[in-house]
ROTI-922364 format. One record per residue (C-alpha): residue number from 1; x, y, z; residue in three letters. Coordinates in steps of 0.1 Angstrom, whole numbers, plus 5000, padded with zeros to 4 digits. Each point is the difference from the previous one (the first is absolute). Last residue first. Layout:
<guzas>
     k     px     py     pz     r
   NUM      X      Y      Z   ALA
...
</guzas>
This chain:
<guzas>
     k     px     py     pz     r
   288   8332   8380   2333   ALA
   287   5035   4995   4987   ALA
   286   5008   5022   4970   PRO
   285   4991   4983   4967   GLN
   284   5034   4987   4982   LYS
   283   5017   5012   4968   LEU
   282   5020   4972   4987   ILE
   281   5035   5009   4996   GLY
   280   5019   5022   4978   PHE
   279   5015   5031   5021   ASN
   278   4997   4986   5035   LYS
   277   5007   4965   4992   ARG
   276   5028   5004   4973   LEU
   275   5016   5025   5026   GLN
   274   4997   4975   5027   GLU
   273   5015   4971   4978   PHE
   272   5029   5023   4991   PHE
   271   5008   5007   5035   ILE
   270   4995   4964   5009   PHE
   269   5024   4988   4975   THR
   268   5025   5024   5005   ILE
   267   5000   4995   5039   ILE
   266   5000   4961   4995   THR
   265   5028   5002   4975   HIS
   264   5018   5025   5022   PRO
   263   5001   4974   5029   GLY
   262   5002   4971   4980   LEU
   261   5033   5008   4985   ARG
   260   5020   5014   5031   VAL
   259   4980   4974   5019   PHE
   258   5016   4972   4977   ALA
   257   5033   5017   5000   PRO
   256   5001   5000   5038   VAL
   255   4986   4966   5000   TYR
   254   5025   4983   4976   GLY
   253   5005   4968   5019   LYS
   252   4973   4998   5026   PHE
   251   4998   4963   4997   PHE
   250   5038   4997   5002   GLY
   249   5001   5019   5032   GLY
   248   4986   4970   5017   PRO
   247   5034   4981   4992   GLY
   246   5017   4996   4969   MET
   245   4995   4964   4997   LYS
   244   4961   5007   5004   ALA
   243   5000   5010   4964   THR
   242   5008   4966   4988   TYR
   241   4975   4987   5027   THR
   240   4971   5020   4986   ILE
   239   5011   4991   4963   ILE
   238   5000   4961   5009   HIS
   237   4965   5005   5020   TRP
   236   4987   5016   4965   LEU
   235   5009   4971   4977   GLY
   234   5029   4980   4987   ARG
   233   5019   5033   4992   PHE
   232   5026   5003   4970   GLU
   231   4983   4975   4978   GLY
   230   4991   5024   4975   PRO
   229   5015   5034   5006   GLY
   228   4989   5022   5030   ALA
   227   4989   5035   4993   ASN
   226   4964   4995   5010   MET
   225   5006   4980   5032   ALA
   224   5026   5024   5011   ARG
   223   4981   5029   4996   THR
   222   4968   4983   5017   LYS
   221   5023   4991   5030   ILE
   220   5013   5034   5004   VAL
   219   4965   5015   4996   ASP
   218   4987   4975   5028   VAL
   217   5024   5016   5025   PRO
   216   4994   5036   4990   GLN
   215   4961   4998   4999   THR
   214   4987   5012   5035   MET
   213   5031   5026   5004   THR
   212   4994   5013   4965   THR
   211   4963   5003   5003   ALA
   210   4999   5020   5033   ILE
   209   5027   5024   4991   ALA
   208   4980   5005   4964   GLY
   207   4968   5006   5020   ALA
   206   5017   5026   5023   ALA
   205   5013   5018   4969   LEU
   204   4967   4997   4983   SER
   203   4981   5015   5029   CYS
   202   5021   5029   5004   THR
   201   5001   5008   4962   PHE
   200   4963   4997   4998   HIS
   199   4997   5024   5030   CYS
   198   5022   5028   4987   ILE
   197   4984   4997   4965   LEU
   196   4967   5007   5010   ASN
   195   4970   4984   5017   ASP
   194   5001   5019   5033   SER
   193   5025   4996   5028   PHE
   192   5006   5017   5034   TYR
   191   4966   5001   5015   PRO
   190   4997   4964   5004   THR
   189   4977   4975   4984   THR
   188   5017   5005   4968   LEU
   187   5031   4983   5015   LEU
   186   4980   4970   5009   PHE
   185   4985   4994   4969   GLY
   184   5033   5003   4982   LYS
   183   5017   4976   5024   ILE
   182   4970   4973   4993   GLN
   181   5001   5008   4962   ASP
   180   5040   4996   4997   TYR
   179   5000   4970   5024   PHE
   178   4974   4982   4977   SER
   177   5018   5007   4970   LEU
   176   5038   4998   5006   GLN
   175   5005   4975   5028   GLY
   174   4970   4979   4990   ILE
   173   5011   5001   4963   THR
   172   5036   4992   5007   MET
   171   4991   4969   5024   LEU
   170   4978   4986   4975   VAL
   169   5024   5009   4972   ALA
   168   5027   4979   5018   ARG
   167   4978   4974   5002   PHE
   166   4992   4999   4965   THR
   165   5035   5004   4990   ALA
   164   5012   4973   5024   THR
   163   4976   4975   4982   SER
   162   5006   5012   4968   ALA
   161   5035   4994   4999   GLY
   160   5000   4984   4967   ARG
   159   4970   5012   4983   PHE
   158   5016   5005   4967   LEU
   157   5016   4968   5002   ARG
   156   4967   4982   4997   PRO
   155   4998   5014   4962   VAL
   154   5030   4980   4988   GLY
   153   5038   5006   5003   GLU
   152   5009   5011   4964   GLU
   151   4970   5011   4984   ARG
   150   4980   5012   5027   VAL
   149   5031   5014   5017   VAL
   148   5006   5018   4966   ARG
   147   4968   5013   4995   MET
   146   4999   5016   5035   VAL
   145   5034   5015   4994   GLY
   144   4992   5014   4968   ASP
   143   4967   5015   5015   LEU
   142   5024   5017   5026   ALA
   141   5024   5016   4978   HIS
   140   5029   4987   4978   LYS
   139   5009   4971   5025   TYR
   138   5038   4997   4999   ASN
   137   5003   4967   5020   ARG
   136   5034   5005   5013   LYS
   135   5018   4970   5009   GLN
   134   5030   5000   4975   ASP
   133   5005   5037   5005   ALA
   132   5006   4995   5036   PRO
   131   4971   5012   5023   LEU
   130   4997   5034   5016   LYS
   129   4980   5016   4972   ILE
   128   4974   4973   5001   ASP
   127   4987   5005   5035   ASN
   126   4976   5030   4991   GLN
   125   4990   4979   4970   MET
   124   4993   4968   5023   ARG
   123   4982   5017   5027   VAL
   122   4975   5018   4975   ASN
   121   4994   4968   4980   ILE
   120   4991   4982   5035   MET
   119   4978   5030   5010   ASP
   118   4981   5001   4966   GLY
   117   4995   4963   5005   PRO
   116   4989   5003   5035   THR
   115   4974   5028   4995   GLY
   114   4969   4981   4998   VAL
   113   5009   4977   5031   PHE
   112   5010   5032   5020   GLY
   111   4968   5020   4991   GLY
   110   4976   4974   5010   CYS
   109   5017   4995   5034   ALA
   108   5003   5035   5005   GLY
   107   4964   5008   4993   ALA
   106   4992   4973   5027   PHE
   105   5023   5013   5024   GLY
   104   4988   5036   4996   ALA
   103   4964   4991   5004   MET
   102   5009   4980   5031   LEU
   101   5020   5029   5014   VAL
   100   4973   5025   4989   ARG
    99   4973   4980   5017   LYS
    98   5023   4998   5033   TYR
    97   5000   5037   4999   PHE
    96   4965   5007   4998   PRO
    95   4985   5016   4969   VAL
    94   4990   5040   5001   ASN
    93   4981   5019   4972   ASN
    92   4973   5015   5023   SER
    91   4973   4979   4986   ALA
    90   5018   4970   5001   ASP
    89   5031   4988   4980   ALA
    88   4997   4964   4987   MET
    87   4996   5006   4963   GLN
    86   5026   5027   4999   GLN
    85   5023   4980   5018   LYS
    84   4996   4969   4978   MET
    83   5005   5022   4968   VAL
    82   5031   5015   5014   GLU
    81   5016   4966   5013   TYR
    80   4993   4984   4968   ILE
    79   5013   5026   4978   ALA
    78   5030   5009   5021   PHE
    77   5010   4965   4998   ARG
    76   4995   4994   4965   THR
    75   5015   5032   4987   THR
    74   5030   4994   5023   SER
    73   5011   4965   4989   TYR
    72   4990   5001   4961   THR
    71   5009   5037   4989   ILE
    70   5027   5002   5028   GLN
    69   5019   4969   4990   ARG
    68   4997   5008   4963   LEU
    67   5014   5035   5009   LEU
    66   5029   4983   5019   SER
    65   5004   4977   4970   ALA
    64   5006   5031   4977   SER
    63   5024   5015   5025   LEU
    62   5022   4970   4997   GLY
    61   5030   5019   5000   ASN
    60   4996   5035   5013   TYR
    59   5030   5003   5019   LEU
    58   5020   4989   4969   ALA
    57   4991   5034   4986   LEU
    56   5026   5013   5019   PHE
    55   5028   4983   4983   GLY
    54   5011   4963   5001   GLN
    53   5033   4997   5017   LYS
    52   5001   5031   5020   LYS
    51   4962   5005   5006   VAL
    50   4999   4966   5014   ILE
    49   5029   5004   5022   GLU
    48   4986   5034   5013   LEU
    47   4969   4982   5010   ALA
    46   5016   4973   5016   MET
    45   5020   5022   5020   GLN
    44   4967   5020   5011   GLY
    43   4982   4968   5009   GLY
    42   5030   4988   5021   SER
    41   5022   4973   4982   LEU
    40   5016   4967   5013   ARG
    39   4974   4980   5021   ALA
    38   5004   4966   4987   VAL
    37   4972   4982   4983   GLN
    36   4991   5028   4977   GLN
    35   4963   4996   4990   THR
    34   4983   5024   5026   GLN
    33   5025   5028   4993   LEU
    32   4994   4998   4960   HIS
    31   4962   5000   5006   VAL
    30   5001   5029   5023   LYS
    29   5021   5019   4976   LEU
    28   4977   4997   4970   LEU
    27   4969   5011   5024   ASP
    26   5020   5031   5006   LEU
    25   5005   5005   4963   PRO
    24   4963   4994   4992   HIS
    23   4988   5027   5026   THR
    22   4990   5030   4976   PHE
    21   4985   4978   4972   CYS
    20   4985   4976   5027   ALA
    19   4981   5030   5015   ALA
    18   4981   5007   4969   GLY
    17   4992   4961   4993   CYS
    16   4986   5001   5034   SER
    15   4978   5030   4995   ALA
    14   4987   4985   4970   MET
    13   4991   4966   5015   GLY
    12   4985   5015   5032   GLY
    11   4976   5020   4979   PHE
    10   4987   4970   4983   TYR
     9   4970   4995   5021   TRP
     8   4988   5034   4999   ARG
     7   5006   5021   5035   ALA
     6   4973   5016   5016   ALA
     5   4991   5035   5001   ARG
     4   4984   5024   5027   GLN
     3   5018   4986   5028   GLU
     2   4981   5000   5036   SER
     1   5015   5015   5030   MET
</guzas>
């Protein structure tokens, strides 16, 4: 069953930005859970505490940084993956799964590195509301955060945690994009699904679960690295051993909020993406 339209390179970034507007509060709660060393509050308790102390809009603290991250990170990985997939597809629009994985891994690595500054500012702005007043960074918005980091800490600081962010992005993109396409291709071969909203929802839910499981340990390490103060950790291994003191569960801290956030984010992203593709995509010639 060949698709009549192909996605344009920027559709993934647009869809991810739209999804971020819905899921940002869940992302904020995930960061808070990952950065508390002693497990004291559940996701629901932490949300109530934030709203009680800071107001409802505090749940959207750092939204500009989240959008900056999606514009850089998601646009890059979706663009590279979609362009490569369209170029490597055969006459029946098929690409072998192992090639999808390789393409997704490469696209994720590029997107993870490019998106590191926005990701770091995102983590800092989300975590700011739980810091004491004298330790708050008080970035006005994402670009203000980027400029202040460059001015106060230097350009290299923007890419602190780039190695873990890039590795996480590789796993995330494989889990989301390649598995989404693979699951969708399989479902469309059955008599129970067609290229519609139900199919897109099912595929994206499964892809979100796979991506969360693959990336959660790396996500915890990345969040700690980006939120660390100068000199707090001696390197990546120090962060790993610090997290390991909490036991194996320390590497999956915030897993439920991560899935609750990533699941809807993946679903909304792919639903937006598919609607953009089907309505505004590049018209393809039917397979001969």
